[in-house]
C-alpha positions as CSV (number, residue, x, y, z in Angstrom):
1,M,-48.1,32.7,-73.2
2,R,-51.3,31.9,-71.4
3,I,-54.6,33.5,-72.4
4,M,-56.7,34.6,-69.5
5,A,-60.2,33.2,-69.4
6,H,-61.5,35.8,-67.0
7,P,-61.7,39.6,-67.3
8,L,-58.5,41.5,-66.6
9,S,-58.7,43.4,-63.2
10,A,-55.3,45.0,-63.2
11,V,-52.1,45.5,-65.0
12,L,-48.8,45.8,-63.1
13,W,-46.4,47.6,-65.4
14,D,-42.6,47.9,-65.2
15,F,-41.6,51.5,-65.9
16,D,-38.2,51.5,-67.6
17,D,-38.2,50.1,-71.1
18,V,-42.0,49.5,-71.0
19,L,-43.8,52.8,-70.3
20,V,-40.8,54.9,-71.2
21,G,-38.0,54.6,-73.6
22,P,-34.4,56.0,-73.5
23,G,-34.2,59.3,-71.7
24,D,-37.5,58.6,-69.9
25,V,-39.5,59.8,-72.9
26,P,-43.1,58.6,-72.5
27,D,-44.0,56.0,-75.1
28,P,-47.1,57.3,-77.0
29,W,-48.1,53.8,-77.8
30,M,-48.1,52.8,-74.2
31,Q,-49.9,56.0,-73.2
32,E,-52.7,54.9,-75.6
33,R,-52.8,51.5,-74.0
34,C,-53.0,52.9,-70.5
35,A,-55.8,55.3,-71.5
36,A,-57.8,52.5,-73.1
37,L,-57.4,50.3,-70.0
38,H,-58.4,53.2,-67.8
39,T,-61.5,53.7,-69.9
40,R,-62.4,50.0,-69.4
41,G,-61.9,50.4,-65.6
42,V,-58.8,48.3,-65.4
43,T,-56.6,49.1,-62.4
44,Q,-53.0,50.0,-63.3
45,A,-49.9,50.4,-61.2
46,V,-46.1,50.3,-61.6
47,L,-43.9,47.9,-59.8
48,T,-40.2,49.0,-59.9
49,N,-37.0,48.3,-58.2
50,A,-36.2,52.0,-58.3
51,T,-35.5,53.7,-55.0
52,G,-34.7,57.2,-53.7
53,P,-34.5,59.9,-56.3
54,R,-35.3,57.6,-59.2
55,A,-38.5,56.4,-57.6
56,T,-39.4,60.1,-57.1
57,E,-38.8,60.7,-60.8
58,I,-41.0,57.8,-61.8
59,A,-43.8,59.0,-59.5
60,A,-43.8,62.4,-61.2
61,A,-43.6,60.8,-64.7
62,L,-46.7,58.7,-64.1
63,E,-48.9,61.8,-64.8
64,A,-48.2,61.1,-68.5
65,F,-50.0,57.7,-68.2
66,P,-53.7,57.9,-67.8
67,G,-55.1,55.6,-65.2
68,V,-51.7,54.5,-63.7
69,G,-52.4,55.4,-60.1
70,E,-50.1,53.4,-57.9
71,L,-46.3,53.1,-57.6
72,F,-44.8,50.1,-55.8
73,T,-41.2,50.3,-54.9
74,P,-39.0,48.1,-52.6
75,E,-39.6,50.6,-49.8
76,R,-43.3,50.2,-50.1
77,T,-43.5,46.4,-50.7
78,G,-40.5,45.5,-48.5
79,H,-39.1,43.4,-51.4
80,A,-37.5,43.8,-54.8
81,K,-38.2,42.0,-58.0
82,P,-37.7,39.1,-58.7
83,D,-38.7,38.2,-55.1
84,P,-42.2,36.8,-55.4
85,Q,-43.1,38.8,-52.3
86,A,-42.7,42.0,-54.2
87,F,-45.5,41.0,-56.6
88,L,-47.7,39.6,-53.9
89,A,-47.4,42.7,-51.8
90,A,-48.5,44.8,-54.8
91,A,-51.5,42.6,-55.5
92,D,-52.4,42.7,-51.8
93,A,-52.2,46.5,-51.8
94,L,-54.5,46.5,-54.8
95,A,-56.9,44.1,-53.0
96,L,-56.6,41.6,-55.9
97,A,-55.7,38.0,-56.2
98,P,-52.5,37.4,-58.2
99,G,-54.4,35.6,-60.9
100,A,-56.5,38.7,-61.6
101,V,-53.3,40.8,-62.3
102,L,-51.2,40.8,-65.5
103,L,-47.6,41.7,-65.0
104,V,-45.9,43.3,-68.0
105,D,-42.1,43.4,-67.6
106,P,-39.2,43.0,-70.0
107,I,-37.0,40.9,-67.7
108,S,-37.5,37.1,-67.8
109,A,-36.5,36.5,-64.2
110,H,-39.3,39.0,-63.1
111,V,-41.9,37.4,-65.4
112,N,-41.0,33.9,-64.3
113,A,-41.1,34.8,-60.6
114,A,-44.5,36.5,-61.0
115,A,-45.9,33.5,-62.9
116,G,-44.7,31.2,-60.1
117,A,-46.6,33.4,-57.7
118,G,-49.8,32.9,-59.7
119,F,-49.8,36.1,-61.8
120,K,-50.7,36.3,-65.5
121,T,-47.5,37.5,-67.2
122,F,-46.3,39.1,-70.4
123,R,-42.6,39.5,-71.2
124,Y,-42.6,42.8,-73.0
125,S,-40.5,43.9,-75.9
126,R,-41.3,46.4,-78.6
127,L,-41.2,43.6,-81.1
128,A,-44.1,41.9,-79.3
129,R,-46.5,44.9,-79.2
130,D,-49.0,43.3,-81.4
131,V,-49.2,40.3,-79.1
132,L,-49.5,42.6,-76.1
133,Q,-52.3,44.5,-77.8
134,R,-54.2,41.2,-78.5
135,T,-53.6,40.1,-74.9
136,L,-55.0,43.3,-73.5
137,D,-57.9,43.3,-75.9
138,A,-58.9,39.7,-75.1
139,R,-59.6,40.7,-71.5
């Protein structure tokens, strides 16, 4: 994992298995992380491959995550993960260079594709929460 040398401008979260657990229950630990990032002025968004009704459910659920303001879906970006264009379209919509954005996703193929497109990345698992916390705090 690469440590960023410059301030973190944005976090691009995956939704399922990162912000929520089984049954779409908001993860209180992640809610705290989102609130702390929001307080620091870090832009936060969700990039998901969900479409249709599932994307609508995710949009409604984002109210539980302070500071997570944007939802990027394949309909919005024109691409699905792990296509690098999905990540680049989200960064472009946020008016940020890929290197200023940290992608947090549990799927290796997504993390690898985003890293190849110039994003900072973190492959999320609940076992790595302490590392994610240090990564976010170091920015």
